[in-house]
C-alpha positions as CSV (number, residue, x, y, z in Angstrom):
1,M,0.0,0.0,0.0
2,R,1.3,3.4,-0.9
3,S,2.2,5.8,1.9
4,R,-0.6,8.0,3.1
5,T,0.1,11.5,4.4
6,A,-2.1,14.4,5.5
7,D,-1.8,16.4,2.2
8,L,-5.2,17.9,1.4
9,S,-5.3,15.9,-1.8
10,T,-5.5,12.6,0.2
11,I,-7.9,13.5,3.0
12,D,-10.7,11.8,1.0
13,D,-8.5,8.7,0.8
14,L,-7.9,8.8,4.6
15,V,-11.6,8.9,5.3
16,V,-13.6,6.7,2.8
17,D,-17.2,7.8,3.1
18,D,-19.2,5.7,0.6
19,C,-22.9,5.9,1.6
20,A,-24.1,4.3,-1.6
21,R,-22.2,1.1,-0.7
22,G,-22.6,1.4,3.0
23,V,-18.9,1.6,3.6
24,F,-17.1,4.0,6.0
25,R,-13.4,3.5,6.7
26,V,-10.6,5.5,8.3
27,H,-7.0,5.0,7.4
28,R,-4.9,4.2,10.5
29,S,-2.3,6.7,9.7
30,T,-4.7,9.3,11.1
31,M,-3.9,7.7,14.4
32,T,-0.1,7.3,14.0
33,S,1.2,10.1,11.7
34,Q,3.1,13.0,13.2
35,E,2.3,15.1,10.1
36,I,-1.4,14.6,10.6
37,F,-1.1,15.3,14.3
38,E,0.6,18.6,13.6
39,Q,-2.0,19.6,11.0
40,E,-4.8,18.8,13.5
41,R,-3.4,21.4,15.9
42,D,-3.7,24.2,13.2
43,K,-6.8,23.1,11.3
44,I,-8.9,21.7,14.1
45,F,-7.9,22.8,17.6
46,H,-7.0,26.3,16.7
47,R,-10.2,26.7,14.7
48,C,-12.6,25.4,17.4
49,W,-13.7,26.4,20.9
50,I,-11.7,24.4,23.5
51,Y,-12.9,23.8,27.0
52,I,-10.8,25.2,29.8
53,G,-12.8,25.0,33.0
54,H,-16.0,25.4,34.9
55,D,-17.4,28.6,36.5
56,S,-17.5,26.9,40.0
57,E,-13.7,26.3,39.9
58,V,-13.1,30.1,40.0
59,D,-16.0,30.8,42.3
60,K,-14.6,33.7,44.3
61,P,-12.4,36.7,43.4
62,G,-8.8,35.4,43.3
63,D,-9.7,31.8,42.6
64,F,-7.6,30.3,39.8
65,V,-7.0,27.0,38.0
66,A,-3.9,26.3,35.8
67,R,-4.5,24.1,32.7
68,R,-2.5,22.9,29.7
69,L,-4.4,23.0,26.4
70,L,-2.7,21.7,23.3
71,G,0.7,22.4,24.8
72,H,-0.3,26.0,25.8
73,P,0.1,26.6,29.6
74,L,-2.9,28.7,30.6
75,F,-4.6,29.8,33.8
76,L,-8.2,30.8,34.4
77,L,-9.1,33.2,37.2
78,R,-11.8,35.5,38.6
79,D,-10.7,39.1,39.3
80,Q,-11.7,41.4,42.1
81,A,-14.6,42.7,40.0
82,G,-16.0,39.2,39.5
83,E,-14.9,39.0,35.8
84,V,-13.4,35.6,34.6
85,R,-10.2,36.0,32.7
86,C,-7.7,33.7,31.0
87,F,-4.0,34.3,30.5
88,Y,-1.1,32.4,29.0
89,N,1.0,31.1,31.8
90,S,4.2,32.8,30.8
91,C,5.9,35.9,32.2
92,P,6.3,38.6,29.5
93,H,9.7,39.3,30.9
94,R,11.7,36.2,30.2
95,G,9.0,33.6,29.8
96,A,8.9,31.6,33.1
97,V,5.6,30.1,34.2
98,V,3.9,32.7,36.5
99,C,1.1,30.6,38.1
100,R,2.9,27.5,39.5
101,E,0.1,25.9,41.5
102,P,-2.7,23.8,39.8
103,N,-5.4,25.8,41.7
104,G,-5.9,28.1,44.7
105,N,-6.7,31.7,45.6
106,A,-4.3,34.7,45.1
107,K,-4.4,38.5,45.2
108,R,-1.6,38.7,42.7
109,F,0.9,36.6,40.8
110,T,4.6,37.1,41.2
111,C,7.1,35.4,38.8
112,F,9.6,33.5,40.9
113,Y,12.4,34.1,38.5
114,H,12.7,37.9,38.6
115,A,9.8,38.9,40.8
116,W,7.7,40.7,38.2
117,T,4.2,41.0,39.8
118,F,0.8,41.1,38.2
119,D,-2.6,41.8,39.6
120,L,-5.7,39.8,38.8
121,T,-6.4,41.8,35.6
122,G,-2.9,40.8,34.3
123,T,-1.5,44.2,34.8
124,L,2.2,44.5,35.6
125,V,2.1,46.3,39.0
126,A,5.6,45.9,40.4
127,M,9.1,44.9,39.4
128,P,12.5,45.2,41.1
129,D,14.6,48.2,40.0
130,E,12.2,49.7,37.5
131,A,14.6,52.7,37.3
132,G,17.1,50.4,35.5
133,Y,14.9,50.5,32.4
134,G,15.1,53.2,29.8
135,A,12.6,55.8,28.6
136,G,11.2,53.4,26.0
137,F,10.1,50.8,28.5
138,D,6.3,50.7,28.9
139,R,4.7,48.7,31.7
140,S,1.4,48.5,29.8
141,D,3.2,46.6,27.0
142,R,4.5,44.0,29.5
143,C,1.2,42.7,30.9
144,L,-0.1,39.2,30.9
145,V,-2.0,38.3,27.7
146,G,-4.5,35.5,26.9
147,P,-6.0,33.8,24.0
148,P,-8.0,36.1,21.7
149,R,-11.4,34.7,22.8
150,L,-12.9,33.6,26.1
151,E,-16.7,32.8,26.4
152,Q,-18.9,30.6,28.5
153,Y,-22.2,28.7,28.2
154,R,-24.1,27.8,31.4
155,G,-20.8,27.9,33.4
156,F,-18.7,25.9,30.9
157,W,-15.8,28.2,29.9
158,F,-14.1,27.9,26.5
159,V,-11.1,29.6,24.8
160,G,-10.7,30.4,21.2
161,F,-7.2,30.7,19.7
162,D,-8.6,32.3,16.5
163,A,-9.9,35.8,17.0
164,G,-12.3,35.3,14.1
165,I,-14.1,32.2,15.5
166,E,-17.9,32.4,15.6
167,P,-19.5,33.1,18.9
168,L,-19.6,30.2,21.3
169,D,-23.4,30.2,21.4
170,D,-23.5,29.6,17.7
171,Y,-20.6,27.1,17.7
172,L,-22.3,24.8,20.3
173,A,-25.4,24.5,18.1
174,G,-27.5,21.6,19.3
175,A,-25.1,20.7,22.1
176,K,-26.7,23.4,24.1
177,E,-29.8,21.4,24.6
178,Y,-27.9,18.6,26.3
179,L,-25.8,20.9,28.4
180,D,-29.1,22.4,29.6
181,L,-30.4,19.0,30.5
182,V,-27.3,18.6,32.8
183,V,-27.3,22.1,34.3
184,D,-31.1,22.2,34.9
185,Q,-31.0,19.2,37.2
186,A,-29.7,21.5,39.9
187,E,-31.7,24.0,41.9
188,D,-28.8,26.3,42.6
189,G,-26.5,25.5,39.6
190,M,-23.7,23.0,39.2
191,R,-20.3,22.8,40.7
192,V,-17.2,20.8,40.1
193,I,-16.4,18.6,43.1
194,K,-13.0,19.3,44.5
195,G,-10.3,17.1,43.0
196,S,-9.8,15.6,39.6
197,N,-8.7,12.4,37.9
198,Q,-5.5,12.9,35.8
199,Y,-4.1,10.1,33.7
200,S,-2.4,9.4,30.4
201,I,-3.2,6.9,27.7
202,Q,-0.7,5.7,25.2
203,A,-3.1,6.1,22.3
204,N,-4.3,8.7,19.8
205,W,-6.8,11.3,21.2
206,K,-9.4,10.3,18.5
207,L,-9.6,6.8,19.9
208,L,-10.8,8.2,23.2
209,V,-13.3,10.4,21.3
210,E,-14.7,7.3,19.6
211,N,-14.7,5.3,22.8
212,S,-16.6,8.0,24.7
213,I,-19.6,7.9,22.3
214,D,-19.5,4.2,21.4
215,G,-22.3,2.0,22.8
216,Y,-21.1,-1.1,20.9
217,H,-18.2,-1.8,23.3
218,G,-20.1,-1.3,26.6
219,L,-21.4,-4.8,27.3
220,P,-18.5,-6.9,26.0
221,L,-15.7,-4.7,27.5
222,H,-17.3,-3.7,30.8
223,Q,-18.5,-7.1,32.0
224,T,-17.0,-6.6,35.4
225,Y,-19.1,-3.6,36.1
226,F,-22.3,-5.4,35.1
227,A,-21.4,-8.4,37.1
228,Y,-20.8,-6.1,40.1
229,I,-24.2,-4.6,39.7
230,K,-25.8,-8.0,39.6
231,S,-23.8,-9.2,42.7
232,L,-25.3,-6.5,44.8
233,G,-28.5,-8.5,45.1
234,G,-31.7,-7.3,43.5
235,G,-29.8,-5.3,40.9
236,R,-31.0,-5.9,37.4
237,N,-29.2,-8.3,35.1
238,A,-27.0,-6.7,32.4
239,P,-29.3,-5.7,29.5
240,A,-29.0,-7.7,26.2
241,S,-28.3,-4.4,24.5
242,I,-28.1,-0.7,25.2
243,V,-31.2,1.0,23.9
244,G,-31.0,4.6,22.8
245,T,-30.5,7.0,20.0
246,P,-27.4,8.8,18.6
247,R,-27.9,12.3,17.3
248,Q,-25.9,14.8,15.2
249,L,-26.0,18.2,16.9
250,G,-24.1,20.3,14.2
251,N,-20.5,21.4,14.1
252,G,-19.2,17.9,14.8
253,H,-21.0,17.6,18.2
254,V,-22.9,14.4,18.8
255,V,-24.8,12.7,21.6
256,C,-25.9,9.2,22.6
257,E,-29.0,9.3,24.8
258,V,-30.0,5.9,26.3
259,D,-32.5,4.5,28.8
260,A,-30.9,4.4,32.3
261,P,-31.3,0.8,33.6
262,Y,-29.5,1.7,36.9
263,G,-26.6,3.6,38.3
264,R,-28.1,7.2,38.2
265,P,-28.2,9.1,41.5
266,I,-31.4,10.8,40.4
267,A,-32.9,7.9,38.4
268,H,-35.8,5.6,39.4
269,W,-34.9,3.8,42.6
270,D,-32.5,0.9,42.3
271,P,-30.9,-1.5,44.8
272,L,-27.5,-0.1,43.8
273,F,-28.3,2.9,46.1
274,G,-30.1,1.0,48.8
275,E,-33.5,1.3,50.4
276,D,-32.6,4.5,52.3
277,A,-32.2,6.4,49.0
278,R,-35.7,5.6,47.6
279,E,-37.6,8.5,49.2
280,E,-34.8,11.0,48.4
281,I,-34.6,10.0,44.8
282,E,-38.3,10.1,44.4
283,H,-38.4,13.6,45.8
284,V,-35.8,14.7,43.2
285,R,-37.7,13.1,40.4
286,S,-41.0,14.7,41.5
287,R,-39.3,18.1,41.6
288,L,-38.0,17.7,38.1
289,F,-41.3,16.5,36.8
290,E,-43.1,19.4,38.4
291,K,-40.7,22.0,37.2
292,F,-40.0,20.8,33.6
293,G,-42.9,18.5,32.9
294,P,-43.0,14.7,32.4
295,E,-41.1,14.6,29.0
296,R,-38.1,16.8,30.0
297,G,-38.1,15.8,33.6
298,G,-38.1,12.2,32.5
299,R,-35.2,12.7,30.3
300,M,-33.2,14.3,33.1
301,S,-33.9,11.5,35.6
302,S,-34.4,8.3,33.6
303,T,-32.1,8.6,30.6
304,C,-28.3,8.8,30.3
305,R,-26.3,10.8,27.7
306,N,-22.8,10.9,26.4
307,L,-22.2,14.2,24.8
308,L,-19.2,15.1,22.6
309,V,-18.5,18.8,22.2
310,F,-16.2,18.7,19.2
311,P,-13.4,18.2,19.2
312,N,-12.3,17.0,22.6
313,L,-14.7,17.6,25.5
314,V,-17.0,14.8,26.7
315,V,-19.8,15.3,29.2
316,N,-21.0,11.9,30.5
317,D,-24.3,12.2,32.3
318,I,-24.5,8.5,33.1
319,T,-23.6,6.8,36.4
320,A,-22.9,10.4,37.6
321,I,-21.9,13.6,35.7
322,T,-18.4,13.5,34.4
323,V,-16.6,16.3,32.5
324,R,-13.7,14.8,30.6
325,Y,-11.1,16.8,28.7
326,M,-8.6,15.2,26.3
327,D,-5.3,17.0,25.7
328,P,-3.4,15.6,22.7
329,V,0.3,15.4,23.4
330,A,1.6,13.2,20.5
331,P,0.1,10.9,17.9
332,D,0.2,8.1,20.5
333,L,-0.3,10.0,23.8
334,I,-3.2,11.7,25.5
335,N,-3.3,13.4,28.8
336,V,-6.8,13.1,30.3
337,S,-8.5,15.2,32.9
338,A,-11.8,14.3,34.4
339,W,-14.0,16.0,37.0
340,A,-17.2,15.1,38.7
341,L,-20.0,17.6,38.4
342,A,-22.8,17.9,41.0
343,P,-25.6,20.3,42.0
344,R,-24.4,23.0,44.4
345,E,-27.1,22.1,46.9
346,E,-26.2,18.4,47.0
347,A,-24.6,17.2,50.2
348,G,-24.4,14.4,52.7
349,S,-25.5,11.0,51.6
350,S,-26.7,12.3,48.2
351,L,-23.3,13.6,47.3
352,A,-21.6,10.6,48.7
353,R,-23.8,8.3,46.6
354,R,-23.0,10.4,43.5
355,I,-19.2,10.3,44.1
356,D,-19.3,6.6,44.8
357,S,-21.2,6.0,41.6
358,Y,-18.8,8.2,39.7
359,L,-15.7,6.5,41.0
360,T,-17.0,3.0,40.7
361,F,-17.6,3.3,37.0
362,I,-15.5,6.0,35.5
363,G,-12.8,6.7,38.1
364,P,-9.2,5.8,37.3
365,G,-9.4,2.7,39.5
366,G,-13.1,2.0,38.7
367,L,-14.7,-0.8,36.8
368,A,-14.7,0.9,33.4
369,T,-11.9,3.4,32.8
370,P,-9.1,0.8,33.2
371,D,-10.9,-1.4,30.6
372,D,-11.1,1.5,28.2
373,V,-7.4,2.5,28.7
374,E,-6.3,-1.1,28.0
375,A,-8.5,-1.3,24.9
376,L,-7.3,1.9,23.4
377,E,-3.7,1.2,24.0
378,A,-4.2,-2.3,22.4
379,C,-5.7,-0.5,19.4
380,Q,-2.7,1.8,19.1
381,Q,-0.3,-1.1,19.3
382,G,-2.4,-3.1,16.8
383,F,-2.1,-0.3,14.2
384,M,1.5,-1.1,13.7
385,A,1.0,-4.9,13.4
386,R,-0.2,-5.1,9.8
387,P,0.6,-2.1,7.6
388,D,-1.3,-3.8,4.7
389,L,-4.5,-3.7,6.7
390,G,-4.5,0.1,6.6
391,Y,-8.1,0.9,7.4
392,S,-10.4,0.6,10.3
393,D,-14.1,0.0,9.5
394,I,-16.7,2.2,11.0
395,S,-19.7,1.1,8.8
396,R,-22.0,-0.4,11.4
397,G,-25.6,0.8,11.0
398,M,-25.2,2.7,7.7
399,A,-28.1,0.8,6.2
400,R,-30.7,1.4,9.0
401,N,-31.9,4.0,11.4
402,P,-29.0,3.8,13.8
403,G,-28.9,3.0,17.5
404,V,-26.2,3.7,20.0
405,N,-24.7,0.3,19.3
406,D,-24.1,1.5,15.8
407,E,-21.3,3.7,14.6
408,F,-23.3,6.7,13.2
409,Q,-22.0,9.0,15.9
410,M,-18.4,8.2,15.1
411,R,-19.0,8.8,11.4
412,A,-20.4,12.2,12.3
413,F,-17.2,13.0,14.2
414,W,-15.0,11.8,11.3
415,R,-17.0,13.8,8.7
416,A,-16.4,17.0,10.8
417,W,-12.7,16.1,11.2
418,A,-12.2,15.5,7.5
419,A,-14.0,18.8,6.6
420,L,-11.8,20.9,8.9
421,M,-8.6,19.1,7.8
422,K,-9.5,20.2,4.2
423,E,-10.2,23.7,5.6
424,E,-13.9,23.5,4.7
425,P,-17.0,24.4,6.8
426,F,-18.5,21.8,9.1
427,P,-20.6,19.4,7.0
428,D,-24.4,19.4,7.1
429,P,-26.0,16.6,9.1
430,V,-26.4,13.4,7.2
431,T,-29.9,11.8,6.8
432,V,-30.5,8.2,7.9
433,P,-30.4,5.6,6.8
434,E,-27.1,6.7,5.3
435,T,-27.0,4.2,2.5
436,V,-29.3,4.5,-0.5
437,A,-28.2,1.6,-2.8
438,L,-26.7,-1.1,-0.6
439,A,-29.1,-3.7,-1.8
440,S,-28.1,-3.2,-5.4
441,V,-24.3,-3.5,-4.8
442,P,-23.2,-7.0,-6.1
């Protein structure tokens, strides 16, 4: 097989999208090529809104969190006037990192190297021996700077590295509905629970994207979790299949919404949470039904959803609410950060139940995440085994109205990926069934 690169002339070869024949394949060099990885940074990540943090993480004036996005060290903070700001974490003097803690509260930031000091607006307010600088030195030219754009939706903050990017509200498109379903579960708004899960996977970032919206792997890969549920006594047996619907939301965003058989802290009562939780859970359900009606209240309390905000943010509203950010480091390395999200008013046994549900399934030592890590690393290793088998197949469900066990949602992601790699607009949603002539193909 001839060598495949990321030249624009070959993107259509890298992603084979043949709806007439019901064939969708992705060349595995998209997961291994350094050239493709570098082009993704410019054509995808620097063209899209990238999640940086949640409003609750910078709740009070002086609160800050330091993050690394796409190799850029950044920090998010709330200033004394209550405005949220984002700065590159680099001193304008000689470049040293200014914010050296992952989170905390500060009145100012002093660079440890030469003691240049900045207030919460990024203004340079003090420096040793300022008189040593000449008449041309201008403090205002030496302030902290940030990415060109910073916007939020319902407390989720995003940065844009392209000043000309469309407003976040437009970019999120249909994903806003599903963020609303998460946020509106709370009476007083959502908060990130203190602490995070930080881990690395020796695999390409797009493998974790696929995995995060893939219902097909759930039952065979996570057998230990379903066996655990069954072992609790009274818990339902593992379902024969996961029932639900994948949806395209525009701009590469997709969601899988499924019936919740068990494992949701606000769902119908289940022995997973014990008899003591029955009354409390029913109270929450009743409140949601009364406030939002049976259709929307039912979706909040009795369905799960895996939401991908293109390109690399996943909000899992399943066994609990998880916010997962994927930071691509190399073609075969991702740094993953995950946080648990909970209603601000939740406390005591309710919060403990949510955290336990979160850690049991999706925590780094839980009954699902280690399975996923092993599977993705096995895929990455397998890509190098047979160069002549150059394509992965993502065709499942093209000839029918797809369910979450099909691969429709992954195809939507890859179509958006291919369009941006060719520097084209996001593609229009594809109608289903996707194939129109499968039966006539010999």
